NUMARTOR-385502 format. One record per atom (N, C-alpha, C, CB): residue in three letters; x, y, z. Coordinates in steps of 0.001 Angstrom, whole numbers, padded with zeros to 6 digits, always signed. Glycine has a CB too. Layout:
<pts>
AlaXYZ
...
</pts>
This chain:
<pts>
Met-004808-005063+022874
Met-005547-004111+021975
Met-005722-004968+020686
Met-004709-002644+021696
Ala-006624-004989+020066
Ala-006679-005913+018977
Ala-006048-005387+017419
Ala-008224-006271+018877
Thr-006084-006662+017142
Thr-005013-006319+015334
Thr-005917-005731+014909
Thr-004450-007659+013988
Lys-006286-004890+013972
Lys-006696-004433+013365
Lys-006831-005407+011853
Lys-006109-003332+013568
Lys-007790-005419+010915
Lys-007394-006418+009959
Lys-006487-005493+008622
Lys-008953-007290+009398
Pro-005383-006140+007754
Pro-004915-005306+006682
Pro-005308-004278+005999
Pro-004746-005819+005971
Asp-006776-004590+005968
Asp-007568-004007+004678
Asp-007912-002677+005329
Asp-009052-004956+004090
Asn-008278-002871+006718
Asn-008297-001637+007464
Asn-007268-000552+007905
Asn-008709-001974+008400
Leu-005911-001024+007522
Leu-004962-000085+007781
Leu-004465+000741+006175
Leu-003688-000963+008611
Ser-004169+001658+006930
Ser-003349+002361+005885
Ser-002252+001934+005441
Ser-003034+003446+006186
Phe-001520+002304+004176
Phe-000562+001410+003449
Phe+000521+001825+004374
Phe-000299+001654+001741
Glu+000944+003311+005265
Glu+002506+003612+005785
Glu+001810+002481+007007
Glu+003214+005717+006327
Glu+000966+002613+008166
Glu+000463+001520+008832
Glu+000628+000233+008015
Glu-000933+001770+009169
Ala+000660-000415+007383
Ala+000435-001592+006897
Ala+002415-001726+007062
Ala-000613-001650+005157
Met+003373-000883+006136
Met+003982-001387+005392
Met+004858-001315+007260
Met+004371-000669+003678
Ala+004769-000073+007572
Ala+005819-000430+009392
Ala+005529-001294+010497
Ala+005887+000818+010416
Glu+003961-002086+010276
Glu+003631-002959+010920
Glu+004532-004281+010309
Glu+002150-002959+010902
Leu+004462-004397+009226
Leu+005705-005381+008497
Leu+006718-005661+008499
Leu+005984-005356+007703
Glu+007387-004239+009024
Glu+008825-004053+008862
Glu+008941-004734+010442
Glu+009473-002243+008498
Gly+007933-003908+011463
Gly+008356-005330+012888
Gly+008646-006239+012595
Gly+007442-005960+013840
Ile+007280-007159+012032
Ile+007517-008239+012075
Ile+008624-009141+011271
Ile+006524-008504+011963
Val+009322-008719+010324
Val+010392-009152+009579
Val+011374-008700+011051
Val+010644-008300+007831
Gln+011913-007806+011536
Gln+012798-007477+012824
Gln+012356-008958+013779
Gln+012245-005664+013719
Ser+011307-008827+014080
Ser+011082-009816+015443
Ser+011397-011219+014913
Ser+009365-009799+016138
Met+011255-011648+013590
Met+011052-012799+013161
Met+013074-012604+012488
Met+009344-012973+011947
Glu+013489-011913+012263
Glu+015043-011994+012131
Glu+015773-012046+013469
Glu+015597-010744+011346
Gln+015083-011879+014552
Gln+016038-011855+015805
Gln+015952-013490+016124
Gln+015429-010716+017253
Gly+015237-014229+015893
Gly+015175-015680+015811
Gly+014649-015799+017422
Gly+016791-016523+015333
Thr+013990-015317+018327
Thr+013786-015525+019290
Thr+012034-015924+019767
Thr+014452-014500+019743
Leu+011520-016072+018200
Leu+010438-016320+018201
Leu+009862-017701+018171
Leu+010131-015695+017431
Thr+008885-018589+018847
Thr+008488-020667+018666
Thr+007726-020333+016809
Thr+006390-021679+020568
Leu+008136-021618+017218
Leu+007868-021881+015608
Leu+006522-021347+015390
Leu+007910-023547+015101
Glu+005140-021918+016543
Glu+004062-021001+016275
Glu+003842-019696+016252
Glu+003376-021207+016836
Gln+004729-019117+017110
Gln+004581-017396+016724
Gln+005454-017111+015229
Gln+005459-016248+018214
Ser+006169-018073+015040
Ser+006788-017337+013753
Ser+006279-017374+012460
Ser+007996-017747+013517
Leu+005211-018856+012606
Leu+003993-018777+011784
Leu+002849-018003+011660
Leu+003554-019611+011880
Lys+002502-017905+012865
Lys+001626-016473+012950
Lys+001840-015150+012367
Lys+001565-016087+014168
Gln+003143-014899+012802
Gln+004194-013599+012249
Gln+003780-013804+010703
Gln+006251-013831+012583
Phe+004655-014798+010048
Phe+004564-015028+008863
Phe+003242-015183+007974
Phe+005215-015940+008841
Glu+002364-015340+008771
Glu+000825-015198+008259
Glu+000450-013890+007909
Glu-000207-015623+009299
Arg+000693-012889+009176
Arg+000263-011672+009094
Arg+000818-011343+007964
Arg+000504-010850+010135
Gly+002414-011457+008198
Gly+003076-010320+007311
Gly+002232-010571+005733
Gly+005083-010582+007198
Ile+001753-012099+005176
Ile+001669-012294+004239
Ile+000252-011631+003922
Ile+001989-013521+004071
Ala-000422-011392+004652
Ala-001439-010695+004638
Ala-001502-008994+004246
Ala-001837-010986+005825
Leu-000358-008802+004869
Leu-000229-007083+005162
Leu+000451-007098+003173
Leu+001467-006363+007087
Ala+000918-007624+003326
Ala+001922-007559+002114
Ala+000742-007467+000848
Ala+003114-009145+002012
Asn-000416-008725+000787
Asn-001436-008820-000307
Asn-001797-007337-000135
Asn-002757-010007-000121
Ser-002415-006690+000725
Ser-003557-005535+001057
Ser-002126-004104+000674
Ser-004443-005674+003368
Ser-000985-004392+001098
Ser-000328-003166+000513
Ser-000202-003140-001095
Ser+001118-003055+001132
Ser+000173-004241-001448
Ser+000537-004582-003131
Ser-000791-004357-003411
Ser+001185-006259-003720
Asn-001974-004695-003161
Asn-003559-004218-003688
Asn-003529-003074-003735
Asn-004814-004513-002897
Lys-003321-001757-002332
Lys-003111-000646-002276
Lys-002263+000032-003045
Lys-002930-000504-001362
Leu-001063-000238-003222
Leu-000462-000208-004743
Leu-001166+000303-005989
Leu-000171-001527-005124
Gln-001368-001078-006320
Gln-002267-001185-007654
Gln-003087-000095-007665
Gln-003183-002468-007784
Gln-003996+000020-006999
Gln-005036+000868-007043
Gln-004173+002583-007337
Gln-005990+000622-005443
Ala-003559+002598-006371
Ala-003113+003855-006414
Ala-002257+004302-007981
Ala-002185+003940-005081
Glu-001631+003042-008301
Glu-001019+003232-009779
Glu-002033+003583-010512
Glu-000344+002014-010461
Gln-003251+002716-010641
Gln-004387+003031-011644
Gln-004982+004455-011340
Gln-005600+001891-011545
Lys-004796+004782-010334
Lys-005190+006189-010177
Lys-004568+007484-011157
Lys-004827+006456-008749
Val-003005+007252-010666
Val-002135+007886-011419
Val-002329+007885-012792
Val-001027+007467-011176
Ser-002548+006394-013566
Ser-002975+006407-014746
Ser-004351+007185-015452
Ser-003004+005223-014852
Ile-005115+006845-014354
Ile-006355+007473-014970
Ile-006270+009084-015117
Ile-007631+007096-014044
Leu-005396+009268-013993
Leu-005235+010923-014129
Leu-004173+011683-015157
Leu-004786+011441-012697
Met-003618+010741-015335
Met-002328+010810-016400
Met-002815+011553-017574
Met-001746+009263-016947
Ala-003876+010227-017885
Ala-005255+010038-019430
Ala-006002+010891-019641
Ala-006425+008966-019426
Asn-006295+011541-018156
Asn-007016+012808-018241
Asn-005907+013856-018357
Asn-007992+013064-016968
Asp-005354+014574-017973
Asp-004426+015256-017713
Asp-003930+015660-019098
Asp-003555+014602-016838
Ser-003627+014492-020226
Ser-003016+013923-021768
Ser-003997+014790-022033
Ser-003006+012154-022485
Gln-005449+014529-022267
Gln-006232+014952-023133
Gln-006878+016086-022841
Gln-006972+014119-023425
Ser-006870+016968-021657
Ser-006770+018496-021464
Ser-006246+018913-022457
Ser-006067+019021-020375
Ser-004849+018099-021870
Ser-003321+018874-022070
Ser-003497+019302-023763
Ser-001644+017555-021729
Ala-004481+018333-024304
Ala-004400+018603-026095
Ala-005248+019730-026372
Ala-005028+017248-027149
Leu-006163+019992-025454
Leu-007406+021318-025913
Leu-006191+023048-026471
Leu-008802+021867-023680
Pro-006774+023286-027520
Pro-006016+024305-027498
Pro-006684+025249-026182
Pro-005993+024964-029011
Phe-005718+026023-025999
Phe-005510+027786-024794
Phe-006671+028537-025497
Phe-003514+029111-025013
Gln-007406+028454-024598
Gln-008692+029672-024794
Gln-008241+030657-023402
Gln-010767+028841-024599
Gly-007116+031442-023667
Gly-007064+032570-023085
Gly-008004+033818-023173
Gly-006044+032851-023363
Asp-007551+034543-022012
Asp-008751+036158-022458
Asp-008452+036373-023283
Asp-008876+037614-021833
Val-009814+037112-023577
Val-009337+037624-025030
Val-009817+039390-024307
Val-010517+036755-026879
Glu-009092+040267-025024
Glu-009144+041597-024588
Glu-009991+042775-025501
Glu-007709+041958-024467
</pts>
């Protein structure tokens, strides 16, 4: 099975793969070459996940700013 590029994974998929990499490296059964490949993949996954978190934080900030602007408007309830 081909490995997806980190940017093509969801945040949750990237984190799950990263956890698996950490577990395999902690076991100490990988060769040096395998460890380096896993480390490189882990760095790519961590960077991609960090970027996705920053994007999510920016979206939340924008939504919160928009919400605070709309809540500053006076309420126009139903007039009977």
